[in-house]
Backbone bond lengths (Angstrom), bond angles and torsions (degrees), N, CA, C in turn:
res aa  C-N    CA-C-N  psi(-1)  N-CA   C-N-CA  omega(-1)  CA-C   N-CA-C  phi
1 M - - - 1.449 - - 1.519 107.54 -
2 D 1.322 114.75 128.07 1.460 117.43 178.18 1.546 111.14 -91.58
3 K 1.320 117.00 177.21 1.466 121.39 -175.03 1.527 112.42 -59.46
4 N 1.337 117.11 -42.37 1.467 120.33 179.47 1.520 112.74 -63.24
5 E 1.318 116.16 -41.64 1.481 120.57 177.69 1.537 110.03 -64.82
6 Y 1.315 115.67 -40.72 1.485 119.41 -179.85 1.536 109.89 -63.09
7 E 1.338 116.49 -43.18 1.453 120.50 179.37 1.516 111.26 -63.59
8 Q 1.328 118.19 -32.97 1.466 121.57 179.69 1.536 112.02 -78.12
9 H 1.343 117.36 -41.47 1.452 120.52 -171.17 1.513 114.38 -106.56
10 G 1.324 119.90 -22.46 1.458 122.56 -177.51 1.526 111.55 76.83
11 D 1.313 115.78 -159.38 1.464 120.91 -179.63 1.536 108.56 -66.69
12 I 1.320 115.75 151.64 1.458 123.40 -179.25 1.533 107.75 -116.09
13 V 1.346 116.40 136.11 1.449 122.73 173.97 1.512 107.16 -113.62
14 I 1.330 116.54 129.61 1.456 122.39 174.99 1.526 107.16 -110.63
15 E 1.317 115.70 117.18 1.473 120.83 -174.16 1.529 109.46 -113.66
16 D 1.318 117.33 130.91 1.457 122.27 176.08 1.503 107.66 -86.10
17 T 1.333 118.64 113.20 1.453 122.62 -176.83 1.529 112.25 -87.73
18 G 1.322 116.89 -7.73 1.463 120.58 -175.86 1.521 111.37 94.26
19 F 1.347 115.77 -18.93 1.476 122.02 177.79 1.516 111.23 -119.03
20 G 1.312 117.16 0.07 1.468 123.32 -177.41 1.521 108.16 158.46
21 F 1.272 116.05 -160.79 1.450 120.21 -179.53 1.504 110.65 -119.57
22 R 1.315 115.71 146.02 1.459 122.51 176.72 1.524 107.03 -117.08
23 V 1.320 116.64 127.97 1.455 122.82 -178.91 1.521 108.32 -109.56
24 I 1.345 115.74 122.57 1.463 120.04 -176.90 1.522 108.17 -127.92
25 S 1.321 115.60 126.96 1.469 118.45 174.93 1.519 109.08 -94.27
26 E 1.342 115.96 154.63 1.466 121.55 -178.96 1.516 110.18 -58.66
27 S 1.316 118.20 -35.34 1.477 120.45 -178.96 1.503 112.57 -69.09
28 M 1.333 117.89 -18.52 1.477 120.83 -179.59 1.513 112.13 -98.85
29 K 1.319 119.09 -10.56 1.474 120.43 -176.03 1.531 112.72 -57.30
30 N 1.334 117.26 -40.96 1.445 121.11 -177.64 1.520 113.10 -89.63
31 D 1.327 117.46 1.74 1.436 122.45 179.46 1.525 109.14 -92.26
32 E 1.315 117.46 112.81 1.467 121.26 -175.00 1.534 112.56 -85.46
33 G 1.324 118.10 -9.30 1.453 121.07 -177.19 1.519 112.36 -88.15
34 G 1.294 114.93 171.46 1.468 122.01 174.83 1.510 112.60 71.37
35 C 1.314 115.72 -155.91 1.452 120.38 -175.09 1.526 112.70 -96.48
36 G 1.286 117.82 6.94 1.472 120.39 177.98 1.515 114.77 77.75
37 G 1.337 115.72 8.81 1.449 118.37 177.75 1.503 112.76 76.50
38 G 1.322 117.74 11.75 1.462 120.66 -176.85 1.522 112.49 -84.32
39 C 1.319 115.92 158.07 1.432 122.14 170.74 1.503 107.18 -146.19
40 S 1.297 114.65 151.16 1.476 118.04 -179.39 1.510 109.14 -140.98
41 G 1.303 114.87 178.95 1.459 120.84 -179.66 1.478 113.22 -83.97
42 C 1.339 120.51 10.57 1.456 121.93 -175.24 1.523 112.35 -84.39
43 G 1.328 118.85 -3.72 1.455 122.40 176.90 1.507 115.25 86.94
44 H 1.306 118.99 9.08 1.464 121.45 179.50 1.508 110.84 -88.40
């Protein structure tokens, strides 16, 4: 992550859900819409 990306997204949390990983940026934590910035190994 470069400086511009950090300024846009803030800190990043990578969470192991047991089924894949969920990536959450600080800027998305308070955003209740969308998919929450998560991604998993299920191919979606």
